[in-house]
Each structure stands twice: as structure tokens, then as C-alpha cells.
MITORDREN-933759 format. One record per residue (C-alpha): residue number from 1; x, y, z. Coordinates in steps of 0.001 Angstrom, whole numbers, plus 500000, padded with zeros to 6 digits. Last residue first. Layout:
% MITORDREN-933759
<NUM; <X; Y; Z>>
...
***
This chain:
% MITORDREN-933759
<386; <918133; 368282; 427140>>
<385; <919173; 366371; 424035>>
<384; <918370; 362974; 425581>>
<383; <914983; 364231; 426764>>
<382; <914129; 365446; 423258>>
<381; <915167; 362074; 421873>>
<380; <913011; 360165; 424363>>
<379; <909954; 362355; 423792>>
<378; <910341; 361940; 420035>>
<377; <910681; 358183; 420346>>
<376; <907496; 358100; 422414>>
<375; <905623; 360169; 419831>>
<374; <906779; 357883; 417021>>
<373; <905506; 354844; 418946>>
<372; <902182; 356563; 419664>>
<371; <901716; 357255; 415959>>
<370; <902593; 353633; 415166>>
<369; <899944; 352464; 417644>>
<368; <897294; 354822; 416333>>
<367; <897906; 353568; 412808>>
<366; <897698; 349946; 413895>>
<365; <894422; 350667; 415691>>
<364; <892817; 352087; 412577>>
<363; <890913; 349763; 410257>>
<362; <893695; 347170; 410128>>
<361; <893816; 346786; 413910>>
<360; <890012; 346606; 414199>>
<359; <889959; 343891; 411538>>
<358; <892642; 341935; 413408>>
<357; <890634; 341965; 416641>>
<356; <887366; 341029; 414896>>
<355; <888783; 337976; 413194>>
<354; <889626; 337816; 409503>>
<353; <887930; 334995; 407607>>
<352; <887998; 336436; 404121>>
<351; <884292; 337301; 404429>>
<350; <885133; 339348; 407532>>
<349; <887780; 341196; 405543>>
<348; <885296; 342060; 402790>>
<347; <882677; 343163; 405315>>
<346; <885193; 345453; 406988>>
<345; <886288; 346874; 403646>>
<344; <882682; 347349; 402553>>
<343; <882191; 349684; 405520>>
<342; <884390; 352185; 403594>>
<341; <881713; 353020; 400996>>
<340; <880693; 356370; 402521>>
<339; <884225; 357654; 402003>>
<338; <883875; 357797; 398224>>
<337; <883898; 355813; 395000>>
<336; <884703; 352467; 396567>>
<335; <882274; 350266; 394616>>
<334; <884092; 350619; 391320>>
<333; <887712; 351550; 391933>>
<332; <888815; 355124; 392715>>
<331; <891070; 357217; 390509>>
<330; <893419; 359351; 392608>>
<329; <893706; 362491; 394740>>
<328; <890233; 363207; 396077>>
<327; <890441; 360004; 398152>>
<326; <894003; 358706; 398428>>
<325; <892550; 355802; 400455>>
<324; <895169; 355101; 403111>>
<323; <894135; 351945; 405007>>
<322; <896200; 349923; 407476>>
<321; <898553; 346940; 407662>>
<320; <901340; 346108; 410128>>
<319; <899618; 344289; 412992>>
<318; <897795; 342019; 410496>>
<317; <901032; 340172; 409829>>
<316; <903867; 341133; 407501>>
<315; <903611; 338930; 404412>>
<314; <900110; 337509; 404879>>
<313; <898900; 340881; 406119>>
<312; <900319; 342530; 402995>>
<311; <898617; 339978; 400747>>
<310; <895285; 340261; 402556>>
<309; <895330; 344050; 402417>>
<308; <896170; 343868; 398710>>
<307; <893357; 341401; 397983>>
<306; <890918; 343449; 400078>>
<305; <891687; 346546; 398011>>
<304; <891133; 344494; 394839>>
<303; <887576; 343989; 396134>>
<302; <886886; 347614; 395199>>
<301; <886602; 346382; 391611>>
<300; <888724; 347720; 388744>>
<299; <887080; 348300; 385385>>
<298; <889389; 347622; 382471>>
<297; <890435; 350572; 380309>>
<296; <889638; 351260; 376652>>
<295; <886277; 349476; 376962>>
<294; <884210; 352573; 376234>>
<293; <882755; 352546; 379764>>
<292; <886275; 352288; 381189>>
<291; <887456; 355170; 378981>>
<290; <884506; 357280; 380176>>
<289; <885440; 356558; 383801>>
<288; <889009; 357655; 383030>>
<287; <887721; 360862; 381435>>
<286; <885601; 361594; 384506>>
<285; <888577; 360931; 386775>>
<284; <890689; 363252; 384597>>
<283; <888099; 365998; 385073>>
<282; <888073; 365462; 388832>>
<281; <891870; 365532; 388958>>
<280; <892138; 368781; 387022>>
<279; <889487; 370433; 389220>>
<278; <891443; 369624; 392375>>
<277; <894748; 370547; 390745>>
<276; <893563; 374081; 389997>>
<275; <896850; 375224; 388450>>
<274; <895319; 375808; 385040>>
<273; <891831; 374373; 384566>>
<272; <891503; 374167; 380781>>
<271; <895207; 374118; 379903>>
<270; <895805; 371376; 382439>>
<269; <892897; 369354; 381043>>
<268; <894389; 369533; 377558>>
<267; <897855; 368537; 378798>>
<266; <896433; 365662; 380828>>
<265; <894508; 364417; 377792>>
<264; <897636; 364521; 375626>>
<263; <899661; 362674; 378259>>
<262; <896889; 360059; 378470>>
<261; <896935; 359498; 374713>>
<260; <900729; 359102; 374701>>
<259; <900664; 356673; 377650>>
<258; <897836; 354513; 376282>>
<257; <899767; 351228; 376480>>
<256; <900962; 352224; 379944>>
<255; <897363; 352759; 381055>>
<254; <896338; 349320; 379804>>
<253; <899206; 347741; 381731>>
<252; <898271; 349590; 384938>>
<251; <894622; 348541; 384577>>
<250; <895555; 344872; 384115>>
<249; <898034; 345035; 386989>>
<248; <895256; 346312; 389255>>
<247; <895579; 347965; 392660>>
<246; <898223; 350622; 391996>>
<245; <896641; 351989; 388810>>
<244; <893126; 351822; 390241>>
<243; <894062; 354021; 393208>>
<242; <892658; 352644; 396485>>
<241; <895637; 352771; 398844>>
<240; <896800; 350146; 401300>>
<239; <898435; 351609; 404380>>
<238; <901738; 349881; 405091>>
<237; <902607; 350040; 408794>>
<236; <905933; 350195; 410623>>
<235; <907256; 348338; 413658>>
<234; <910822; 347896; 412450>>
<233; <910241; 344331; 411252>>
<232; <907034; 345562; 409606>>
<231; <908857; 347918; 407227>>
<230; <911417; 345211; 406441>>
<229; <908675; 342674; 405663>>
<228; <906836; 345146; 403416>>
<227; <910114; 346000; 401680>>
<226; <910921; 342323; 401088>>
<225; <907429; 341765; 399667>>
<224; <907681; 344604; 397164>>
<223; <906231; 348002; 397954>>
<222; <904119; 349944; 395441>>
<221; <905034; 353264; 393832>>
<220; <907232; 351436; 391315>>
<219; <904097; 349734; 389946>>
<218; <904069; 345959; 389524>>
<217; <900564; 345221; 390769>>
<216; <899982; 342103; 392879>>
<215; <903585; 341479; 393973>>
<214; <904117; 345241; 394085>>
<213; <901740; 345551; 397026>>
<212; <899955; 348866; 397570>>
<211; <900875; 352319; 398859>>
<210; <899162; 355219; 400643>>
<209; <900566; 356329; 404013>>
<208; <903623; 354090; 403885>>
<207; <904674; 354346; 407478>>
<206; <907811; 354580; 409609>>
<205; <908762; 353103; 412980>>
<204; <910994; 355405; 415043>>
<203; <914795; 355460; 415238>>
<202; <914998; 356347; 411556>>
<201; <918303; 356133; 409693>>
<200; <918437; 352503; 408507>>
<199; <914742; 352444; 407664>>
<198; <915078; 355729; 405793>>
<197; <918100; 354493; 403828>>
<196; <916104; 351383; 402879>>
<195; <913226; 353421; 401499>>
<194; <915584; 355835; 399729>>
<193; <917180; 352880; 397916>>
<192; <913682; 351674; 396856>>
<191; <912621; 355079; 395584>>
<190; <910193; 357225; 397580>>
<189; <906517; 357751; 396686>>
<188; <905095; 356378; 399976>>
<187; <907882; 356529; 402573>>
<186; <906071; 358543; 405244>>
<185; <908094; 359522; 408331>>
<184; <905751; 360084; 411270>>
<183; <906481; 363186; 413295>>
<182; <907639; 362891; 416926>>
<181; <909684; 366090; 416726>>
<180; <912932; 364244; 417398>>
<179; <912091; 361570; 414836>>
<178; <911266; 364254; 412267>>
<177; <914628; 365836; 413044>>
<176; <916423; 362524; 412513>>
<175; <914643; 361980; 409203>>
<174; <915502; 365488; 407986>>
<173; <919137; 365027; 409042>>
<172; <919212; 361838; 406943>>
<171; <918031; 363865; 403971>>
<170; <920807; 366343; 404656>>
<169; <923338; 363534; 404356>>
<168; <921708; 362537; 401074>>
<167; <919016; 359877; 400957>>
<166; <918722; 357234; 398247>>
<165; <920950; 356800; 395207>>
<164; <921290; 360595; 395034>>
<163; <919735; 361606; 391696>>
<162; <917975; 358415; 390651>>
<161; <915548; 358788; 387721>>
<160; <912057; 359719; 388817>>
<159; <908827; 357974; 389754>>
<158; <910072; 356090; 392833>>
<157; <911510; 359332; 394187>>
<156; <915021; 360074; 395424>>
<155; <915785; 362149; 398512>>
<154; <917880; 365251; 399352>>
<153; <917435; 367830; 396586>>
<152; <913968; 366419; 396040>>
<151; <913367; 363675; 393525>>
<150; <910208; 363744; 391460>>
<149; <906783; 362117; 391751>>
<148; <906234; 363004; 395418>>
<147; <908971; 362887; 398000>>
<146; <909402; 362589; 401767>>
<145; <905733; 362182; 402658>>
<144; <905647; 364207; 405864>>
<143; <903681; 363301; 408947>>
<142; <902210; 365027; 411969>>
<141; <901549; 368573; 410767>>
<140; <899903; 370614; 413547>>
<139; <901109; 374204; 413136>>
<138; <904219; 373576; 415254>>
<137; <905082; 370616; 413013>>
<136; <904842; 372822; 409942>>
<135; <907151; 375376; 411540>>
<134; <909620; 372656; 412566>>
<133; <909861; 371469; 408963>>
<132; <910349; 375104; 407958>>
<131; <913255; 375423; 410400>>
<130; <914712; 372197; 409014>>
<129; <915190; 374013; 405710>>
<128; <915688; 372369; 402305>>
<127; <912634; 374132; 400852>>
<126; <910267; 372481; 403383>>
<125; <907696; 371875; 400627>>
<124; <910285; 369874; 398647>>
<123; <909466; 367058; 401066>>
<122; <906300; 366257; 399127>>
<121; <903010; 365461; 400820>>
<120; <902728; 367369; 404108>>
<119; <900426; 365570; 406528>>
<118; <897689; 366981; 408736>>
<117; <895280; 365286; 411123>>
<116; <891524; 365639; 411398>>
<115; <889790; 363659; 414147>>
<114; <886078; 363280; 413457>>
<113; <884108; 364145; 416562>>
<112; <881967; 361843; 418681>>
<111; <883538; 363145; 421929>>
<110; <884966; 359735; 422800>>
<109; <886308; 359567; 419247>>
<108; <887976; 362943; 419609>>
<107; <889618; 361771; 422843>>
<106; <891117; 358775; 421025>>
<105; <892529; 361050; 418330>>
<104; <893862; 363409; 420994>>
<103; <895722; 360534; 422643>>
<102; <897315; 359559; 419309>>
<101; <898639; 363067; 418930>>
<100; <898153; 366254; 416880>>
<99; <894391; 366300; 416439>>
<98; <892362; 369069; 414813>>
<97; <888676; 368633; 415603>>
<96; <885712; 368077; 413318>>
<95; <881963; 367639; 413748>>
<94; <880830; 370547; 415941>>
<93; <883948; 372464; 414937>>
<92; <882692; 372709; 411375>>
<91; <883773; 376275; 410572>>
<90; <886982; 375902; 412608>>
<89; <887913; 372577; 411002>>
<88; <887204; 374050; 407574>>
<87; <889435; 377030; 408335>>
<86; <892222; 374722; 409502>>
<85; <892090; 373035; 406099>>
<84; <892367; 376314; 404184>>
<83; <895274; 377360; 406403>>
<82; <897114; 374098; 405746>>
<81; <896534; 374341; 402002>>
<80; <897909; 377878; 401982>>
<79; <900938; 376862; 404060>>
<78; <901671; 373985; 401694>>
<77; <901446; 376367; 398724>>
<76; <903727; 378834; 400515>>
<75; <906402; 376211; 401083>>
<74; <906287; 375244; 397417>>
<73; <906523; 378905; 396372>>
<72; <909584; 379352; 398610>>
<71; <911498; 376792; 396512>>
<70; <909631; 374515; 394112>>
<69; <906290; 374119; 392356>>
<68; <906617; 371654; 389472>>
<67; <906669; 368832; 392040>>
<66; <903039; 369453; 392902>>
<65; <902524; 370314; 396608>>
<64; <900132; 368067; 398497>>
<63; <898938; 369082; 401960>>
<62; <897439; 365690; 402730>>
<61; <894420; 365448; 405031>>
<60; <894930; 362613; 407498>>
<59; <891611; 361178; 408610>>
<58; <890135; 359953; 411876>>
<57; <886778; 358508; 412962>>
<56; <885450; 357424; 409581>>
<55; <882191; 355472; 409949>>
<54; <881449; 355579; 406225>>
<53; <878157; 357417; 406704>>
<52; <879918; 359891; 408999>>
<51; <882672; 360510; 406447>>
<50; <879978; 360781; 403766>>
<49; <878063; 363442; 405688>>
<48; <881295; 365299; 406562>>
<47; <882648; 365491; 403025>>
<46; <885070; 363325; 401077>>
<45; <885049; 361631; 397678>>
<44; <884660; 364278; 394992>>
<43; <881548; 365529; 393301>>
<42; <877830; 365534; 394105>>
<41; <878585; 366907; 397558>>
<40; <877034; 366067; 400900>>
<39; <877274; 369299; 402857>>
<38; <879620; 370421; 405621>>
<37; <882954; 369979; 403908>>
<36; <882697; 373362; 402186>>
<35; <884786; 373670; 399030>>
<34; <886469; 377034; 398583>>
<33; <887270; 375823; 395055>>
<32; <891056; 376185; 394946>>
<31; <891995; 375965; 398631>>
<30; <889324; 373704; 400086>>
<29; <889333; 371463; 397017>>
<28; <893100; 370998; 397194>>
<27; <892664; 370242; 400910>>
<26; <890691; 367102; 399854>>
<25; <893825; 365099; 399078>>
<24; <893082; 362181; 401422>>
<23; <895657; 359935; 403104>>
<22; <895839; 358075; 406415>>
<21; <892236; 356913; 406712>>
<20; <891506; 355830; 410310>>
<19; <888378; 353837; 411217>>
<18; <888237; 353549; 415003>>
<17; <885977; 350558; 415503>>
<16; <882392; 350372; 416801>>
<15; <880993; 351334; 413413>>
<14; <882982; 348706; 411576>>
<13; <882438; 345819; 413957>>
<12; <878643; 346235; 414077>>
<11; <878515; 346853; 410337>>
<10; <880443; 343654; 409685>>
<9; <878169; 341662; 412001>>
<8; <875090; 342882; 410109>>
<7; <876656; 341955; 406770>>
<6; <877659; 338532; 408076>>
<5; <874173; 337892; 409446>>
<4; <872581; 338911; 406147>>
<3; <874923; 336632; 404209>>
<2; <874331; 333682; 406521>>
<1; <877135; 332667; 408894>>
***
């Protein structure tokens, strides 16, 4: 196939597929900066024009609560982010619709609307209360990332020293309640022992909403080959994320060598913008780009995303791989700066020899399938209890 023919074929596949991004941190912008999704913005990664240009049909907006915020304040931050997101859906109801099931996502596509789904990022947001988990579910939340960069009182994180050696008994109750509600359990950010405890406890398949492959980049946030196989064996999906530090070993090594400098920069940015995490991240992205231009950090190409997808598919099969960008929450590789660039993934997979059916699965069908599986388990468990 000639280059122009391949590019044309890729666009045809991409824009006729359901493209489903399982992780974007744009709600921070809604809440702190009153950002309006309706116009194409000079900053950030996500807005309606760029979602349309990128062919995105469904997106999980993450309600991320920093680990420094705990207790009732953490719950309130998640509620604030949720309300800010619902407001954007209401304002732009001609383009967006809140979806709470796999069937609703398909209906949104038929109606030419972008399906918006909600995920809580950081289990500390439920403040150790199943009632709060149920509240979030009732308001539309359909996954929860169990930890962020620190352990909760019931689950260990990949970026923190072990506190519990996995899940506590209450942590297992959280998983069982999520199963009953039909919520997806998200194991991105959890420690390896927590990962295996989740797989042992959950009756529904689980997801990694934004993780890469440890074999290609040895970051604790990434999954090793055995974990990817175990996730797939239980019907789960790993969604490859776009963050430079999880895609590239070279970038991760350079960052580690500059740890003291980076900590100083983060402290200075934090003092400048306070708790406005959206503004903090954008400033740090600019500083990272400046470091790349100065040769302090290697530039990471968007093609690394394809390498991670290909590795995961080789380990687990194309039925168990998806896409979770971390737009507006991480440092994006060159060529994948925002949602408008997503068609490159389809072209990259086509160049690698992937067939149309497998490409459609990776772009979104796998995510819809795992959602439907979790919903069915929830219906079964609720019937059993009644």
C-alpha cells in the first residue's frame, strides 16, 4: 500500500471507529480556571474542537484528588470537580452527553455526541466510606482509580512505601462493592501486591486506565509482562498512556538524574500557582519542553505509544489493550500534543500490520466490552443479594 493510500485507509478506519480515551485530567481546568470546552484553546490538550478533530467518541474525565488532600476535604474536591464537569456537559449539550453505561456510549455515537464518563482518581476521595463510593456512583462515576501516588488507608500505591502489603480487609470490601455497583476497578497507580489482591478479589474484569509496559520503560507505575498477562486472563484491559516518563526509558533515566532540580522547579511552580493543579501542570509542561530544547531531556516521539501498544498486544492479545492518554495531566510526547493527534495511532497500527478488526478493538471496543462485563457482574451480584 502506498503511503497516501495507507494514510487514507487509516483515516477511514479511525473516523468510523469508536475512539475511547479512558483518562483525561481536564476537570482540573474546569474547576480552577473555569475553562470552557467549547472553543479551541491555545493551551492544554482537550476541548470539543480538538476532540472532534481527533475522532474521539468517548472520554473518561478523571476527578483527580492530590494525595495531600485527605479526609472530608478530599471528598469535597472530587465533588467539586464532578460538578464542574457536569456543568460543561450541560453547557455543551449539543456536543456532549453524560454516559453511565456501555449502551449509553453506543447511543451517544449514534446521536453524533461525545460520550463523557466520570472516574474518581484516588481512593482516598471516598474517605474510607462505602456510602461515599455509592454517592459517586449515583452521580455518574463509573470507575475509581484505587490509589494515586501515596497509599490510602486500605491500599498500597506504586509510588509509596508499602503500608499494607496490598489491600486491607476494607480494601477488599471496596472492590466487592464496586463489583456490585457495576463500577470498573482501575489498578493504575497501585503497587504490585495490591494489583494481585485486586485480581484475586474482583469478580469482574479490571482495567489499567493509564499505564504502560514495564518491559519497555522500568517505571513502577507501569505493568510488567506477568501483570499484563494476569490482567488479560481475567478479561481486563491495559490502556496505554502517553506520559513521556512512562513511555521512554531514556526520558525516565534523565528525569531521575535531575531529581533535585525537578523538585526545586516543582516547589517554585507550586508557590506561584498554589493549589491550582491545572496551572501547575501546564507550567511544568512548559519547563519540560524547555529542558528538551536545551538538551537536558531527550525528546520522546509519539511512536513510543505504538511500541507500548504493540508490546502489550503481543503479551496479552489485541483484545486486552486500549488507550488512556492522561491528557491535561502529564507530559505529552512530540506529535501527540493534544486530542486532535489521535488519528496517528490508527495510522501507526496500520503501518505495523494490524488488521482493521484489531485496530477497532484497541481504539475503543475493548473498553466498551470490559464496561459491559462489569455491568453484567453488577446485575448478577445485585440479583444474588435480593
